[in-house]
N, CA, C and O atoms as CSV, one atom per row, in Angstrom:
chain,resi,resn,atom,element,x,y,z
A,1,MET,N,N,48.782,9.938,-35.185
A,1,MET,CA,C,49.725,10.194,-34.125
A,1,MET,C,C,49.248,11.350,-33.243
A,1,MET,O,O,49.422,11.311,-32.025
A,2,GLN,N,N,48.638,12.394,-33.859
A,2,GLN,CA,C,48.193,13.529,-33.064
A,2,GLN,C,C,47.033,13.159,-32.141
A,2,GLN,O,O,46.866,13.788,-31.096
A,3,GLY,N,N,46.228,12.155,-32.500
A,3,GLY,CA,C,45.139,11.726,-31.653
A,3,GLY,C,C,45.613,11.138,-30.338
A,3,GLY,O,O,44.822,10.980,-29.409
A,4,GLU,N,N,46.880,10.815,-30.250
A,4,GLU,CA,C,47.464,10.223,-29.055
A,4,GLU,C,C,48.050,11.262,-28.112
A,4,GLU,O,O,48.569,10.910,-27.053
A,5,LEU,N,N,47.977,12.536,-28.479
A,5,LEU,CA,C,48.618,13.574,-27.683
A,5,LEU,C,C,48.054,13.653,-26.276
A,5,LEU,O,O,48.820,13.834,-25.330
A,6,GLY,N,N,46.730,13.522,-26.096
A,6,GLY,CA,C,46.132,13.558,-24.768
A,6,GLY,C,C,46.677,12.476,-23.869
A,6,GLY,O,O,46.915,12.714,-22.685
A,7,VAL,N,N,46.879,11.299,-24.406
A,7,VAL,CA,C,47.435,10.188,-23.632
A,7,VAL,C,C,48.879,10.482,-23.255
A,7,VAL,O,O,49.308,10.161,-22.146
A,8,SER,N,N,49.629,11.086,-24.163
A,8,SER,CA,C,51.033,11.362,-23.860
A,8,SER,C,C,51.162,12.356,-22.715
A,8,SER,O,O,52.119,12.289,-21.943
A,9,ARG,N,N,50.197,13.289,-22.596
A,9,ARG,CA,C,50.234,14.238,-21.486
A,9,ARG,C,C,49.963,13.525,-20.169
A,9,ARG,O,O,50.538,13.871,-19.137
A,10,ALA,N,N,49.097,12.543,-20.209
A,10,ALA,CA,C,48.694,11.857,-18.982
A,10,ALA,C,C,49.760,10.893,-18.482
A,10,ALA,O,O,50.062,10.877,-17.288
A,11,ILE,N,N,50.334,10.091,-19.371
A,11,ILE,CA,C,51.263,9.050,-18.919
A,11,ILE,C,C,52.670,9.174,-19.492
A,11,ILE,O,O,53.578,8.453,-19.078
A,12,GLY,N,N,52.850,10.075,-20.431
A,12,GLY,CA,C,54.176,10.256,-21.016
A,12,GLY,C,C,54.383,9.357,-22.230
A,12,GLY,O,O,54.004,8.186,-22.222
A,13,ASN,N,N,54.979,9.908,-23.253
A,13,ASN,CA,C,55.262,9.169,-24.468
A,13,ASN,C,C,56.467,9.830,-25.127
A,13,ASN,O,O,56.362,10.933,-25.664
A,14,ALA,N,N,57.589,9.165,-25.086
A,14,ALA,CA,C,58.839,9.727,-25.588
A,14,ALA,C,C,58.756,10.100,-27.070
A,14,ALA,O,O,59.391,11.065,-27.495
A,15,GLN,N,N,57.985,9.352,-27.859
A,15,GLN,CA,C,57.878,9.634,-29.291
A,15,GLN,C,C,57.187,10.972,-29.570
A,15,GLN,O,O,57.429,11.587,-30.608
A,16,LEU,N,N,56.342,11.417,-28.664
A,16,LEU,CA,C,55.585,12.645,-28.884
A,16,LEU,C,C,56.138,13.841,-28.119
A,16,LEU,O,O,55.531,14.911,-28.138
A,17,LYS,N,N,57.272,13.686,-27.450
A,17,LYS,CA,C,57.833,14.768,-26.638
A,17,LYS,C,C,58.037,16.052,-27.442
A,17,LYS,O,O,57.855,17.147,-26.909
A,18,LYS,N,N,58.412,15.933,-28.718
A,18,LYS,CA,C,58.683,17.136,-29.509
A,18,LYS,C,C,57.419,17.949,-29.789
A,18,LYS,O,O,57.517,19.110,-30.184
A,19,PHE,N,N,56.233,17.364,-29.593
A,19,PHE,CA,C,54.975,18.060,-29.833
A,19,PHE,C,C,54.384,18.677,-28.569
A,19,PHE,O,O,53.380,19.385,-28.645
A,20,ILE,N,N,54.984,18.424,-27.418
A,20,ILE,CA,C,54.433,18.852,-26.140
A,20,ILE,C,C,55.267,19.994,-25.574
A,20,ILE,O,O,56.496,19.927,-25.545
A,21,ILE,N,N,54.584,21.043,-25.125
A,21,ILE,CA,C,55.284,22.156,-24.492
A,21,ILE,C,C,54.990,22.135,-22.996
A,21,ILE,O,O,53.935,21.672,-22.563
A,22,ALA,N,N,55.927,22.638,-22.228
A,22,ALA,CA,C,55.767,22.633,-20.776
A,22,ALA,C,C,55.059,23.886,-20.270
A,22,ALA,O,O,54.622,23.925,-19.120
A,23,GLU,N,N,54.940,24.914,-21.117
A,23,GLU,CA,C,54.310,26.156,-20.686
A,23,GLU,C,C,52.812,26.133,-20.985
A,23,GLU,O,O,52.416,25.973,-22.140
A,24,PRO,N,N,51.983,26.291,-19.966
A,24,PRO,CA,C,50.540,26.325,-20.207
A,24,PRO,C,C,50.121,27.664,-20.816
A,24,PRO,O,O,50.819,28.668,-20.678
A,25,GLU,N,N,48.982,27.661,-21.485
A,25,GLU,CA,C,48.416,28.913,-21.972
A,25,GLU,C,C,47.717,29.571,-20.793
A,25,GLU,O,O,46.857,28.959,-20.161
A,26,ILE,N,N,48.074,30.794,-20.497
A,26,ILE,CA,C,47.536,31.484,-19.322
A,26,ILE,C,C,46.908,32.799,-19.753
A,26,ILE,O,O,47.484,33.556,-20.534
A,27,LYS,N,N,45.722,33.053,-19.232
A,27,LYS,CA,C,45.064,34.337,-19.443
A,27,LYS,C,C,44.754,34.916,-18.078
A,27,LYS,O,O,44.313,34.195,-17.183
A,28,GLN,N,N,44.979,36.209,-17.909
A,28,GLN,CA,C,44.676,36.868,-16.641
A,28,GLN,C,C,43.499,37.806,-16.827
A,28,GLN,O,O,43.378,38.488,-17.844
A,29,HIS,N,N,42.632,37.825,-15.820
A,29,HIS,CA,C,41.469,38.713,-15.838
A,29,HIS,C,C,41.174,39.103,-14.399
A,29,HIS,O,O,40.993,38.239,-13.541
A,30,ALA,N,N,41.128,40.370,-14.141
A,30,ALA,CA,C,40.779,40.846,-12.807
A,30,ALA,C,C,39.256,40.745,-12.655
A,30,ALA,O,O,38.508,41.353,-13.420
A,31,LEU,N,N,38.813,39.980,-11.671
A,31,LEU,CA,C,37.384,39.816,-11.453
A,31,LEU,C,C,36.778,41.121,-10.961
A,31,LEU,O,O,37.391,41.865,-10.196
A,32,ASN,N,N,35.553,41.381,-11.421
A,32,ASN,CA,C,34.855,42.578,-10.968
A,32,ASN,C,C,33.393,42.249,-10.694
A,32,ASN,O,O,32.964,41.111,-10.890
A,33,ILE,N,N,32.645,43.215,-10.253
A,33,ILE,CA,C,31.260,43.024,-9.829
A,33,ILE,C,C,30.359,42.534,-10.960
A,33,ILE,O,O,29.339,41.896,-10.698
A,34,ASP,N,N,30.715,42.817,-12.195
A,34,ASP,CA,C,29.903,42.403,-13.341
A,34,ASP,C,C,30.123,40.948,-13.746
A,34,ASP,O,O,29.335,40.395,-14.513
A,35,ASP,N,N,31.178,40.328,-13.242
A,35,ASP,CA,C,31.459,38.926,-13.569
A,35,ASP,C,C,30.524,38.023,-12.788
A,35,ASP,O,O,30.411,38.141,-11.568
A,36,SER,N,N,29.852,37.119,-13.494
A,36,SER,CA,C,28.941,36.202,-12.814
A,36,SER,C,C,29.327,34.744,-13.021
A,36,SER,O,O,28.691,33.848,-12.465
A,37,LEU,N,N,30.363,34.501,-13.815
A,37,LEU,CA,C,30.688,33.131,-14.168
A,37,LEU,C,C,32.168,33.013,-14.493
A,37,LEU,O,O,32.738,33.870,-15.169
A,38,LEU,N,N,32.778,31.952,-14.009
A,38,LEU,CA,C,34.153,31.616,-14.361
A,38,LEU,C,C,34.141,30.161,-14.806
A,38,LEU,O,O,33.796,29.272,-14.027
A,39,VAL,N,N,34.512,29.921,-16.043
A,39,VAL,CA,C,34.578,28.553,-16.565
A,39,VAL,C,C,36.042,28.148,-16.566
A,39,VAL,O,O,36.863,28.725,-17.280
A,40,LEU,N,N,36.352,27.160,-15.767
A,40,LEU,CA,C,37.704,26.619,-15.692
A,40,LEU,C,C,37.638,25.236,-16.330
A,40,LEU,O,O,37.008,24.328,-15.787
A,41,ALA,N,N,38.285,25.075,-17.475
A,41,ALA,CA,C,38.116,23.838,-18.231
A,41,ALA,C,C,39.372,23.506,-19.024
A,41,ALA,O,O,40.266,24.335,-19.193
A,42,THR,N,N,39.409,22.286,-19.498
A,42,THR,CA,C,40.475,21.857,-20.392
A,42,THR,C,C,40.041,22.092,-21.833
A,42,THR,O,O,38.902,22.479,-22.094
A,43,ASP,N,N,40.952,21.857,-22.754
A,43,ASP,CA,C,40.617,22.041,-24.162
A,43,ASP,C,C,39.540,21.062,-24.632
A,43,ASP,O,O,38.911,21.289,-25.665
A,44,GLY,N,N,39.323,19.986,-23.891
A,44,GLY,CA,C,38.278,19.031,-24.265
A,44,GLY,C,C,36.901,19.658,-24.314
A,44,GLY,O,O,36.090,19.296,-25.167
A,45,LEU,N,N,36.617,20.591,-23.418
A,45,LEU,CA,C,35.324,21.278,-23.429
A,45,LEU,C,C,35.164,22.069,-24.716
A,45,LEU,O,O,34.077,22.114,-25.293
A,46,TYR,N,N,36.231,22.682,-25.160
A,46,TYR,CA,C,36.166,23.548,-26.329
A,46,TYR,C,C,36.242,22.789,-27.646
A,46,TYR,O,O,36.210,23.397,-28.716
A,47,ARG,N,N,36.342,21.481,-27.576
A,47,ARG,CA,C,36.165,20.661,-28.775
A,47,ARG,C,C,34.677,20.471,-29.048
A,47,ARG,O,O,34.278,20.147,-30.166
A,48,THR,N,N,33.861,20.678,-28.016
A,48,THR,CA,C,32.414,20.528,-28.147
A,48,THR,C,C,31.720,21.878,-28.236
A,48,THR,O,O,30.767,22.029,-29.000
A,49,TYR,N,N,32.174,22.849,-27.477
A,49,TYR,CA,C,31.531,24.165,-27.399
A,49,TYR,C,C,32.523,25.285,-27.697
A,49,TYR,O,O,33.714,25.174,-27.407
A,50,SER,N,N,32.010,26.363,-28.279
A,50,SER,CA,C,32.807,27.592,-28.392
A,50,SER,C,C,32.683,28.346,-27.069
A,50,SER,O,O,31.881,27.971,-26.215
A,51,ASP,N,N,33.468,29.400,-26.899
A,51,ASP,CA,C,33.376,30.216,-25.683
A,51,ASP,C,C,31.953,30.710,-25.460
A,51,ASP,O,O,31.398,30.556,-24.372
A,52,SER,N,N,31.371,31.299,-26.487
A,52,SER,CA,C,30.029,31.877,-26.336
A,52,SER,C,C,28.975,30.799,-26.121
A,52,SER,O,O,28.010,31.024,-25.391
A,53,GLN,N,N,29.138,29.632,-26.741
A,53,GLN,CA,C,28.173,28.548,-26.550
A,53,GLN,C,C,28.174,28.048,-25.109
A,53,GLN,O,O,27.109,27.814,-24.536
A,54,ILE,N,N,29.347,27.881,-24.522
A,54,ILE,CA,C,29.396,27.350,-23.161
A,54,ILE,C,C,28.821,28.361,-22.174
A,54,ILE,O,O,28.120,27.978,-21.237
A,55,VAL,N,N,29.106,29.634,-22.370
A,55,VAL,CA,C,28.544,30.648,-21.479
A,55,VAL,C,C,27.021,30.667,-21.603
A,55,VAL,O,O,26.318,30.693,-20.593
A,56,SER,N,N,26.515,30.655,-22.818
A,56,SER,CA,C,25.060,30.643,-23.025
A,56,SER,C,C,24.422,29.410,-22.399
A,56,SER,O,O,23.370,29.502,-21.767
A,57,LYS,N,N,25.059,28.263,-22.577
A,57,LYS,CA,C,24.521,27.011,-22.040
A,57,LYS,C,C,24.489,27.047,-20.510
A,57,LYS,O,O,23.471,26.706,-19.907
A,58,VAL,N,N,25.580,27.452,-19.884
A,58,VAL,CA,C,25.636,27.502,-18.422
A,58,VAL,C,C,24.610,28.495,-17.879
A,58,VAL,O,O,23.905,28.191,-16.917
A,59,MET,N,N,24.524,29.662,-18.479
A,59,MET,CA,C,23.576,30.669,-18.001
A,59,MET,C,C,22.130,30.188,-18.160
A,59,MET,O,O,21.304,30.420,-17.277
A,60,ALA,N,N,21.823,29.529,-19.265
A,60,ALA,CA,C,20.465,29.015,-19.484
A,60,ALA,C,C,20.125,27.934,-18.460
A,60,ALA,O,O,19.012,27.904,-17.936
A,61,LEU,N,N,21.075,27.052,-18.174
A,61,LEU,CA,C,20.827,25.998,-17.190
A,61,LEU,C,C,20.680,26.567,-15.781
A,61,LEU,O,O,19.870,26.075,-14.995
A,62,ARG,N,N,21.454,27.596,-15.458
A,62,ARG,CA,C,21.306,28.254,-14.149
A,62,ARG,C,C,19.916,28.884,-14.051
A,62,ARG,O,O,19.252,28.782,-13.020
A,63,GLN,N,N,19.486,29.533,-15.128
A,63,GLN,CA,C,18.168,30.167,-15.166
A,63,GLN,C,C,17.054,29.124,-15.016
A,63,GLN,O,O,15.998,29.413,-14.453
A,64,ALA,N,N,17.296,27.915,-15.520
A,64,ALA,CA,C,16.308,26.830,-15.436
A,64,ALA,C,C,16.301,26.162,-14.065
A,64,ALA,O,O,15.484,25.277,-13.815
A,65,GLY,N,N,17.206,26.579,-13.172
A,65,GLY,CA,C,17.199,26.063,-11.809
A,65,GLY,C,C,18.201,24.971,-11.500
A,65,GLY,O,O,18.203,24.428,-10.395
A,66,TYR,N,N,19.050,24.642,-12.453
A,66,TYR,CA,C,20.085,23.639,-12.195
A,66,TYR,C,C,21.158,24.243,-11.289
A,66,TYR,O,O,21.489,25.422,-11.419
A,67,ASN,N,N,21.703,23.433,-10.367
A,67,ASN,CA,C,22.828,23.918,-9.572
A,67,ASN,C,C,24.127,23.653,-10.346
A,67,ASN,O,O,24.109,22.969,-11.369
A,68,LEU,N,N,25.241,24.189,-9.864
A,68,LEU,CA,C,26.491,24.089,-10.618
A,68,LEU,C,C,26.970,22.644,-10.793
A,68,LEU,O,O,27.535,22.300,-11.832
A,69,ALA,N,N,26.750,21.810,-9.795
A,69,ALA,CA,C,27.141,20.392,-9.924
A,69,ALA,C,C,26.329,19.723,-11.030
A,69,ALA,O,O,26.877,18.960,-11.826
A,70,GLN,N,N,25.031,20.004,-11.084
A,70,GLN,CA,C,24.179,19.426,-12.126
A,70,GLN,C,C,24.570,19.941,-13.513
A,70,GLN,O,O,24.564,19.191,-14.488
A,71,ILE,N,N,24.904,21.210,-13.586
A,71,ILE,CA,C,25.328,21.794,-14.862
A,71,ILE,C,C,26.614,21.132,-15.337
A,71,ILE,O,O,26.733,20.768,-16.507
A,72,SER,N,N,27.567,20.977,-14.441
A,72,SER,CA,C,28.835,20.332,-14.791
A,72,SER,C,C,28.606,18.912,-15.288
A,72,SER,O,O,29.184,18.494,-16.291
A,73,GLU,N,N,27.767,18.185,-14.586
A,73,GLU,CA,C,27.455,16.795,-14.987
A,73,GLU,C,C,26.804,16.741,-16.357
A,73,GLU,O,O,27.172,15.917,-17.194
A,74,LYS,N,N,25.844,17.615,-16.584
A,74,LYS,CA,C,25.135,17.645,-17.861
A,74,LYS,C,C,26.079,17.980,-19.014
A,74,LYS,O,O,26.040,17.330,-20.059
A,75,ILE,N,N,26.913,18.976,-18.829
A,75,ILE,CA,C,27.838,19.369,-19.872
A,75,ILE,C,C,28.886,18.281,-20.119
A,75,ILE,O,O,29.243,18.009,-21.265
A,76,LEU,N,N,29.368,17.673,-19.064
A,76,LEU,CA,C,30.325,16.578,-19.199
A,76,LEU,C,C,29.716,15.429,-20.004
A,76,LEU,O,O,30.362,14.884,-20.899
A,77,ASP,N,N,28.482,15.065,-19.688
A,77,ASP,CA,C,27.802,13.991,-20.423
A,77,ASP,C,C,27.697,14.326,-21.907
A,77,ASP,O,O,27.903,13.458,-22.756
A,78,GLU,N,N,27.380,15.575,-22.221
A,78,GLU,CA,C,27.256,15.983,-23.621
A,78,GLU,C,C,28.609,15.948,-24.332
A,78,GLU,O,O,28.692,15.566,-25.499
A,79,CYS,N,N,29.646,16.339,-23.637
A,79,CYS,CA,C,30.982,16.322,-24.245
A,79,CYS,C,C,31.463,14.909,-24.523
A,79,CYS,O,O,32.122,14.653,-25.530
A,80,LEU,N,N,31.130,13.999,-23.628
A,80,LEU,CA,C,31.561,12.613,-23.817
A,80,LEU,C,C,30.793,11.962,-24.931
A,80,LEU,O,O,31.020,10.791,-25.235
């Protein structure tokens, strides 16, 4: 039943309403000059990568010359 939770968020499922909350998890961070990356993602990304893994992966791909669109595509393919 829990494997169906993603579908219930997308199209609605009355049977799973008691497991769904309307309040998103929010974190605030004031951007500063030392910040070089902002990863905006769903929990699906973090089923494949930890926070530190995704940052390391993105930074390594940027260093290798990939642009952000290519990095997003590559990471998406790996997650799928």
